[in-house]
TORPA-4810 file (N, C-alpha, C, O; in nm, 3 decimals):
<nodes>
NODE_1_0.819_0.705_5.231_0.853_0.564_5.232_0.995_0.549_5.285_1.088_0.611_5.233_M
NODE_2_1.011_0.469_5.387_1.143_0.441_5.441_1.211_0.332_5.359_1.328_0.343_5.324_I
NODE_3_1.136_0.225_5.329_1.191_0.115_5.249_1.078_0.043_5.177_0.982_-0.002_5.240_A
NODE_4_1.089_0.031_5.046_0.999_-0.051_4.966_1.071_-0.183_4.943_1.162_-0.190_4.859_D
NODE_5_1.032_-0.284_5.014_1.104_-0.411_5.013_1.067_-0.500_4.895_1.116_-0.612_4.883_L
NODE_6_0.981_-0.449_4.807_0.951_-0.519_4.681_1.058_-0.488_4.576_1.062_-0.551_4.470_R
NODE_7_1.142_-0.392_4.607_1.251_-0.355_4.518_1.383_-0.404_4.577_1.386_-0.449_4.692_T
NODE_8_1.487_-0.395_4.503_1.618_-0.437_4.551_1.678_-0.327_4.638_1.741_-0.234_4.587_N
NODE_9_1.658_-0.336_4.768_1.711_-0.237_4.862_1.855_-0.274_4.892_1.881_-0.380_4.949_V
NODE_10_1.951_-0.190_4.854_2.092_-0.224_4.879_2.129_-0.216_5.027_2.075_-0.134_5.102_P
NODE_11_2.220_-0.302_5.066_2.277_-0.294_5.200_2.199_-0.362_5.311_2.233_-0.345_5.428_G
NODE_12_2.098_-0.440_5.279_2.023_-0.508_5.385_2.110_-0.620_5.443_2.167_-0.700_5.370_I
NODE_13_2.117_-0.624_5.575_2.192_-0.731_5.643_2.094_-0.813_5.726_1.993_-0.762_5.774_F
NODE_14_2.126_-0.942_5.744_2.043_-1.034_5.821_2.125_-1.088_5.938_2.248_-1.096_5.930_K
NODE_15_2.057_-1.125_6.046_2.128_-1.179_6.162_2.039_-1.277_6.237_1.919_-1.288_6.213_Y
NODE_16_2.102_-1.348_6.331_2.031_-1.451_6.405_1.987_-1.562_6.311_2.055_-1.591_6.213_G
NODE_17_1.875_-1.624_6.341_1.827_-1.735_6.259_1.779_-1.690_6.120_1.752_-1.774_6.035_T
NODE_18_1.768_-1.560_6.097_1.725_-1.512_5.966_1.841_-1.507_5.866_1.817_-1.500_5.745_W
NODE_19_1.964_-1.511_5.915_2.079_-1.508_5.825_2.074_-1.630_5.734_2.073_-1.744_5.782_E
NODE_20_2.070_-1.608_5.604_2.062_-1.715_5.506_1.922_-1.771_5.487_1.902_-1.863_5.408_G
NODE_21_1.823_-1.716_5.559_1.687_-1.766_5.552_1.585_-1.657_5.518_1.471_-1.661_5.564_N
NODE_22_1.626_-1.560_5.437_1.537_-1.456_5.386_1.551_-1.456_5.235_1.661_-1.446_5.181_V
NODE_23_1.438_-1.468_5.166_1.438_-1.470_5.020_1.381_-1.340_4.965_1.285_-1.285_5.020_A
NODE_24_1.441_-1.292_4.857_1.391_-1.173_4.789_1.293_-1.217_4.680_1.326_-1.299_4.594_T
NODE_25_1.171_-1.161_4.685_1.070_-1.190_4.583_1.015_-1.059_4.532_1.043_-0.953_4.589_T
NODE_26_0.935_-1.063_4.427_0.875_-0.940_4.375_0.769_-0.885_4.471_0.728_-0.770_4.458_K
NODE_27_0.725_-0.968_4.566_0.626_-0.924_4.665_0.689_-0.867_4.791_0.620_-0.801_4.869_S
NODE_28_0.818_-0.891_4.813_0.886_-0.841_4.932_0.990_-0.940_4.981_1.030_-1.031_4.908_G
NODE_29_1.034_-0.922_5.103_1.135_-1.010_5.164_1.063_-1.114_5.250_0.993_-1.081_5.345_L
NODE_30_1.082_-1.240_5.215_1.013_-1.350_5.282_1.107_-1.417_5.381_1.216_-1.462_5.346_V
NODE_31_1.064_-1.422_5.507_1.139_-1.491_5.611_1.096_-1.638_5.604_0.978_-1.670_5.616_V
NODE_32_1.194_-1.726_5.585_1.169_-1.867_5.556_1.174_-1.953_5.682_1.276_-2.016_5.711_L
NODE_33_1.063_-1.955_5.756_1.055_-2.034_5.878_1.071_-2.183_5.853_1.123_-2.255_5.938_G
NODE_34_1.027_-2.230_5.737_1.041_-2.372_5.704_1.186_-2.412_5.683_1.220_-2.530_5.688_A
NODE_35_1.273_-2.313_5.660_1.416_-2.340_5.639_1.499_-2.312_5.765_1.620_-2.331_5.763_K
NODE_36_1.434_-2.268_5.873_1.508_-2.247_5.997_1.495_-2.109_6.060_1.541_-2.089_6.172_G
NODE_37_1.434_-2.013_5.991_1.416_-1.880_6.050_1.314_-1.889_6.162_1.204_-1.942_6.144_A
NODE_38_1.351_-1.838_6.279_1.262_-1.839_6.394_1.244_-1.696_6.443_1.288_-1.600_6.379_Q
NODE_39_1.179_-1.683_6.558_1.156_-1.551_6.614_1.284_-1.478_6.651_1.285_-1.355_6.658_G
NODE_40_1.392_-1.552_6.675_1.518_-1.489_6.718_1.606_-1.458_6.597_1.713_-1.517_6.579_N
NODE_41_1.559_-1.364_6.517_1.635_-1.319_6.401_1.586_-1.183_6.357_1.488_-1.130_6.409_G
NODE_42_1.656_-1.128_6.261_1.616_-0.997_6.211_1.696_-0.958_6.088_1.785_-1.030_6.043_G
NODE_43_1.660_-0.842_6.036_1.733_-0.781_5.925_1.727_-0.631_5.943_1.641_-0.578_6.013_M
NODE_44_1.820_-0.563_5.879_1.824_-0.419_5.892_1.897_-0.355_5.777_1.949_-0.422_5.687_G
NODE_45_1.899_-0.222_5.781_1.967_-0.147_5.675_2.013_-0.013_5.732_1.937_0.057_5.799_C
NODE_46_2.139_0.021_5.703_2.190_0.152_5.741_2.135_0.256_5.645_2.120_0.230_5.526_N
NODE_47_2.104_0.374_5.698_2.048_0.483_5.619_2.149_0.595_5.603_2.193_0.655_5.702_L
NODE_48_2.186_0.622_5.479_2.277_0.732_5.452_2.224_0.811_5.334_2.218_0.757_5.224_E
NODE_49_2.187_0.934_5.354_2.195_1.008_5.480_2.088_0.959_5.578_1.998_0.885_5.542_P
NODE_50_2.102_1.002_5.703_2.005_0.963_5.804_1.869_1.026_5.773_1.859_1.124_5.699_S
NODE_51_1.764_0.967_5.829_1.628_1.017_5.810_1.584_1.102_5.928_1.622_1.077_6.042_L
NODE_52_1.504_1.202_5.898_1.443_1.283_6.003_1.299_1.235_6.020_1.213_1.266_5.938_D
NODE_53_1.274_1.160_6.126_1.140_1.110_6.156_1.077_1.185_6.273_0.981_1.138_6.334_L
NODE_54_1.131_1.304_6.305_1.083_1.378_6.420_0.939_1.427_6.404_0.872_1.451_6.504_S
NODE_55_0.890_1.442_6.281_0.752_1.486_6.258_0.656_1.370_6.238_0.535_1.391_6.224_A
NODE_56_0.706_1.248_6.238_0.621_1.132_6.214_0.537_1.102_6.339_0.588_1.102_6.451_A
NODE_57_0.409_1.077_6.317_0.322_1.035_6.426_0.313_0.883_6.434_0.295_0.827_6.542_A
NODE_58_0.327_0.817_6.317_0.313_0.672_6.309_0.424_0.613_6.223_0.476_0.677_6.132_F
NODE_59_0.460_0.490_6.255_0.545_0.409_6.169_0.458_0.291_6.127_0.397_0.225_6.210_I
NODE_60_0.454_0.265_5.996_0.368_0.160_5.944_0.449_0.056_5.869_0.547_0.087_5.802_E
NODE_61_0.406_-0.069_5.884_0.472_-0.181_5.818_0.368_-0.257_5.737_0.266_-0.299_5.791_M
NODE_62_0.395_-0.275_5.608_0.311_-0.362_5.525_0.373_-0.500_5.529_0.492_-0.517_5.500_A
NODE_63_0.293_-0.598_5.566_0.342_-0.735_5.575_0.227_-0.833_5.561_0.110_-0.796_5.565_L
NODE_64_0.264_-0.956_5.544_0.168_-1.065_5.543_0.231_-1.185_5.610_0.353_-1.204_5.605_G
NODE_65_0.148_-1.267_5.673_0.200_-1.391_5.730_0.178_-1.502_5.630_0.084_-1.499_5.550_V
NODE_66_0.265_-1.599_5.635_0.260_-1.715_5.547_0.208_-1.832_5.631_0.242_-1.841_5.749_V
NODE_67_0.126_-1.922_5.574_0.082_-2.038_5.652_0.201_-2.108_5.716_0.304_-2.129_5.651_P
NODE_68_0.187_-2.142_5.840_0.297_-2.206_5.913_0.370_-2.110_6.006_0.455_-2.153_6.084_G
NODE_69_0.337_-1.981_6.000_0.399_-1.886_6.092_0.353_-1.916_6.234_0.234_-1.931_6.259_N
NODE_70_0.448_-1.923_6.328_0.416_-1.945_6.468_0.466_-1.832_6.559_0.459_-1.843_6.681_E
NODE_71_0.516_-1.725_6.499_0.567_-1.612_6.576_0.453_-1.510_6.591_0.401_-1.461_6.491_V
NODE_72_0.414_-1.478_6.715_0.298_-1.392_6.737_0.321_-1.243_6.713_0.226_-1.169_6.690_P
NODE_73_0.446_-1.198_6.717_0.477_-1.057_6.704_0.601_-1.037_6.618_0.687_-1.125_6.608_Q
NODE_74_0.608_-0.921_6.555_0.731_-0.878_6.491_0.768_-0.743_6.552_0.685_-0.676_6.613_V
NODE_75_0.891_-0.705_6.534_0.942_-0.583_6.595_0.999_-0.491_6.489_1.068_-0.535_6.397_T
NODE_76_0.969_-0.361_6.502_1.033_-0.257_6.421_1.125_-0.183_6.515_1.085_-0.146_6.626_I
NODE_77_1.248_-0.160_6.474_1.344_-0.087_6.558_1.419_0.015_6.473_1.440_-0.005_6.354_A
NODE_78_1.457_0.124_6.538_1.537_0.228_6.475_1.653_0.264_6.565_1.640_0.267_6.688_F
NODE_79_1.768_0.292_6.504_1.884_0.345_6.576_1.904_0.490_6.534_1.882_0.526_6.419_N
NODE_80_1.946_0.572_6.630_1.979_0.710_6.595_2.130_0.722_6.573_2.202_0.622_6.575_D
NODE_81_2.176_0.843_6.552_2.316_0.867_6.518_2.417_0.820_6.621_2.530_0.789_6.585_G
NODE_82_2.379_0.814_6.750_2.475_0.769_6.852_2.457_0.623_6.889_2.521_0.574_6.982_D
NODE_83_2.368_0.552_6.817_2.351_0.410_6.841_2.237_0.371_6.933_2.215_0.252_6.956_G
NODE_84_2.163_0.468_6.985_2.048_0.436_7.069_1.942_0.369_6.983_1.912_0.415_6.873_T
NODE_85_1.885_0.258_7.035_1.782_0.187_6.959_1.650_0.189_7.035_1.644_0.156_7.154_Q
NODE_86_1.545_0.228_6.963_1.409_0.222_7.016_1.332_0.125_6.929_1.353_0.117_6.808_F
NODE_87_1.241_0.048_6.992_1.166_-0.052_6.917_1.020_-0.057_6.962_0.985_-0.015_7.072_S
NODE_88_0.936_-0.111_6.873_0.794_-0.133_6.902_0.755_-0.266_6.839_0.809_-0.307_6.737_A
NODE_89_0.660_-0.333_6.903_0.615_-0.464_6.854_0.478_-0.450_6.787_0.395_-0.367_6.824_R
NODE_90_0.458_-0.535_6.687_0.331_-0.542_6.616_0.279_-0.686_6.625_0.353_-0.780_6.597_L
NODE_91_0.153_-0.702_6.662_0.094_-0.835_6.671_0.058_-0.885_6.532_-0.007_-0.815_6.455_L
NODE_92_0.100_-1.007_6.501_0.070_-1.066_6.371_-0.003_-1.199_6.383_-0.043_-1.256_6.281_V
NODE_93_-0.022_-1.249_6.503_-0.079_-1.383_6.520_-0.224_-1.393_6.474_-0.270_-1.503_6.444_E
NODE_94_-0.297_-1.283_6.468_-0.437_-1.286_6.427_-0.457_-1.259_6.278_-0.570_-1.261_6.229_Q
NODE_95_-0.348_-1.233_6.205_-0.361_-1.203_6.063_-0.396_-1.327_5.983_-0.349_-1.437_6.013_L
NODE_96_-0.477_-1.308_5.882_-0.513_-1.417_5.791_-0.394_-1.443_5.699_-0.348_-1.351_5.632_V
NODE_97_-0.344_-1.566_5.695_-0.231_-1.596_5.606_-0.262_-1.559_5.461_-0.372_-1.585_5.410_P
NODE_98_-0.164_-1.498_5.396_-0.177_-1.462_5.256_-0.250_-1.332_5.230_-0.269_-1.295_5.115_G
NODE_99_-0.291_-1.261_5.335_-0.362_-1.134_5.319_-0.276_-1.020_5.374_-0.280_-0.993_5.494_Q
NODE_100_-0.199_-0.953_5.289_-0.112_-0.845_5.339_-0.192_-0.728_5.395_-0.300_-0.695_5.346_P
NODE_101_-0.137_-0.668_5.499_-0.201_-0.554_5.566_-0.095_-0.451_5.605_0.024_-0.482_5.611_V
NODE_102_-0.139_-0.330_5.631_-0.055_-0.227_5.693_-0.082_-0.230_5.842_-0.197_-0.218_5.884_W
NODE_103_0.021_-0.246_5.922_0.010_-0.237_6.068_0.079_-0.109_6.112_0.177_-0.065_6.052_L
NODE_104_0.027_-0.050_6.219_0.073_0.083_6.261_0.116_0.083_6.407_0.051_0.023_6.492_R
NODE_105_0.226_0.152_6.434_0.271_0.178_6.571_0.285_0.328_6.588_0.338_0.396_6.500_A
NODE_106_0.238_0.380_6.700_0.259_0.522_6.729_0.406_0.542_6.762_0.470_0.457_6.823_R
NODE_107_0.458_0.655_6.721_0.600_0.679_6.749_0.627_0.678_6.899_0.734_0.634_6.941_R
NODE_108_0.534_0.727_6.979_0.556_0.728_7.125_0.550_0.588_7.186_0.587_0.570_7.302_E
NODE_109_0.504_0.488_7.110_0.505_0.350_7.159_0.643_0.285_7.149_0.664_0.179_7.207_D
NODE_110_0.735_0.346_7.077_0.871_0.293_7.066_0.944_0.318_7.198_0.942_0.428_7.252_F
NODE_111_1.008_0.214_7.248_1.078_0.221_7.378_1.224_0.182_7.362_1.262_0.115_7.265_K
NODE_112_1.305_0.224_7.457_1.448_0.195_7.457_1.472_0.045_7.461_1.415_-0.026_7.544_L
NODE_113_1.557_-0.002_7.372_1.603_-0.141_7.373_1.722_-0.145_7.469_1.820_-0.074_7.450_N
NODE_114_1.712_-0.227_7.571_1.816_-0.231_7.674_1.950_-0.284_7.624_2.051_-0.272_7.694_D
NODE_115_1.953_-0.341_7.504_2.078_-0.395_7.449_2.159_-0.285_7.381_2.282_-0.283_7.392_V
NODE_116_2.092_-0.194_7.312_2.161_-0.087_7.238_2.118_0.048_7.291_2.023_0.109_7.241_E
NODE_117_2.188_0.095_7.394_2.151_0.219_7.462_2.220_0.342_7.405_2.190_0.454_7.447_K
NODE_118_2.313_0.324_7.310_2.385_0.438_7.256_2.466_0.509_7.363_2.499_0.450_7.466_G
NODE_119_2.497_0.636_7.339_2.574_0.711_7.438_2.486_0.783_7.539_2.533_0.816_7.648_T
NODE_120_2.358_0.809_7.504_2.274_0.885_7.595_2.139_0.820_7.628_2.063_0.875_7.708_D
NODE_121_2.109_0.705_7.570_1.983_0.633_7.593_1.858_0.713_7.556_1.748_0.681_7.600_S
NODE_122_1.876_0.817_7.476_1.763_0.900_7.430_1.759_0.894_7.278_1.860_0.910_7.211_K
NODE_123_1.640_0.871_7.225_1.624_0.861_7.081_1.616_0.999_7.018_1.534_1.082_7.058_M
NODE_124_1.703_1.023_6.921_1.698_1.146_6.843_1.631_1.112_6.710_1.696_1.065_6.617_D
NODE_125_1.501_1.135_6.702_1.424_1.099_6.584_1.463_1.180_6.461_1.421_1.148_6.350_W
NODE_126_1.542_1.285_6.479_1.587_1.366_6.365_1.710_1.305_6.297_1.748_1.348_6.188_A
NODE_127_1.773_1.204_6.360_1.894_1.143_6.302_1.884_0.991_6.301_1.972_0.923_6.355_T
NODE_128_1.780_0.937_6.241_1.762_0.792_6.234_1.860_0.736_6.131_1.853_0.771_6.013_V
NODE_129_1.950_0.651_6.176_2.058_0.602_6.090_2.045_0.455_6.050_2.124_0.406_5.969_S
NODE_130_1.947_0.383_6.108_1.933_0.241_6.076_1.791_0.196_6.112_1.734_0.241_6.211_R
NODE_131_1.736_0.107_6.031_1.610_0.041_6.067_1.635_-0.109_6.080_1.728_-0.163_6.021_W
NODE_132_1.549_-0.173_6.158_1.552_-0.318_6.178_1.410_-0.372_6.172_1.316_-0.307_6.217_H
NODE_133_1.395_-0.490_6.116_1.272_-0.569_6.124_1.313_-0.699_6.190_1.404_-0.767_6.142_L
NODE_134_1.245_-0.734_6.297_1.287_-0.850_6.376_1.167_-0.937_6.410_1.052_-0.894_6.399_Q
NODE_135_1.197_-1.058_6.452_1.093_-1.146_6.504_1.067_-1.116_6.649_1.103_-1.009_6.699_G
NODE_136_1.005_-1.209_6.715_0.979_-1.202_6.858_1.086_-1.290_6.922_1.075_-1.413_6.918_D
NODE_137_1.187_-1.230_6.981_1.304_-1.303_7.029_1.272_-1.404_7.138_1.356_-1.488_7.170_W
NODE_138_1.152_-1.397_7.197_1.116_-1.494_7.300_1.050_-1.619_7.240_1.025_-1.715_7.313_T
NODE_139_1.023_-1.618_7.109_0.954_-1.730_7.044_1.049_-1.799_6.947_1.074_-1.749_6.837_T
NODE_140_1.100_-1.912_6.987_1.191_-1.987_6.900_1.111_-2.093_6.825_1.129_-2.213_6.844_K
NODE_141_1.022_-2.043_6.739_0.939_-2.126_6.653_0.946_-2.066_6.513_0.995_-1.954_6.496_K
NODE_142_0.897_-2.138_6.411_0.907_-2.089_6.274_0.845_-1.950_6.253_0.731_-1.924_6.291_P
NODE_143_0.924_-1.863_6.191_0.877_-1.730_6.153_0.864_-1.730_6.001_0.962_-1.744_5.929_C
NODE_144_0.742_-1.714_5.955_0.715_-1.713_5.812_0.631_-1.589_5.780_0.508_-1.593_5.782_Q
NODE_145_0.701_-1.481_5.752_0.639_-1.351_5.729_0.699_-1.293_5.602_0.816_-1.315_5.572_V
NODE_146_0.618_-1.219_5.526_0.670_-1.145_5.412_0.660_-0.996_5.445_0.551_-0.943_5.470_I
NODE_147_0.775_-0.929_5.444_0.782_-0.786_5.471_0.777_-0.712_5.337_0.857_-0.740_5.248_F
NODE_148_0.683_-0.619_5.323_0.660_-0.552_5.196_0.713_-0.410_5.194_0.781_-0.371_5.099_I
NODE_149_0.685_-0.332_5.297_0.729_-0.192_5.299_0.727_-0.137_5.441_0.658_-0.189_5.529_A
NODE_150_0.803_-0.031_5.460_0.812_0.040_5.587_0.800_0.188_5.557_0.872_0.241_5.472_L
NODE_151_0.708_0.256_5.629_0.689_0.400_5.602_0.657_0.474_5.730_0.617_0.415_5.831_R
NODE_152_0.675_0.605_5.724_0.638_0.695_5.834_0.521_0.779_5.787_0.511_0.814_5.670_A
NODE_153_0.430_0.810_5.881_0.311_0.892_5.850_0.295_0.999_5.955_0.329_0.980_6.071_R
NODE_154_0.242_1.111_5.913_0.214_1.223_6.006_0.076_1.210_6.063_0.035_1.294_6.143_K
</nodes>
């Protein structure tokens, strides 16, 4: 388990339209689209010590959409020790509101984020130092998603 968001995970930071618009509940972290959170926002957490995800075949996210969500995708991103960020998108537009599910991305589906290239633009999966959960930055509409957990699987 990388992060169980049903618990009080220390050090989570929010940015973009999600800043001030994420609520902590016993079910997870709820992005409050009705209060202004849109696709152009995110949250993350620094990992100390860093995680070794080099043996992981999949990264999985447990989440649910809330009625009123208009964001079709969410993004999982990881930074390595030198700041290189790789990300993958998960489709959420077809999910039944209120029905949490595990969604899966293959590790090889993660691609370089052109904004955070680090020093070498190569992802070192053995030194993952930060995770991010983000909306779909091209969709400036209400994002109403509950993030429950993030894990790696072999």
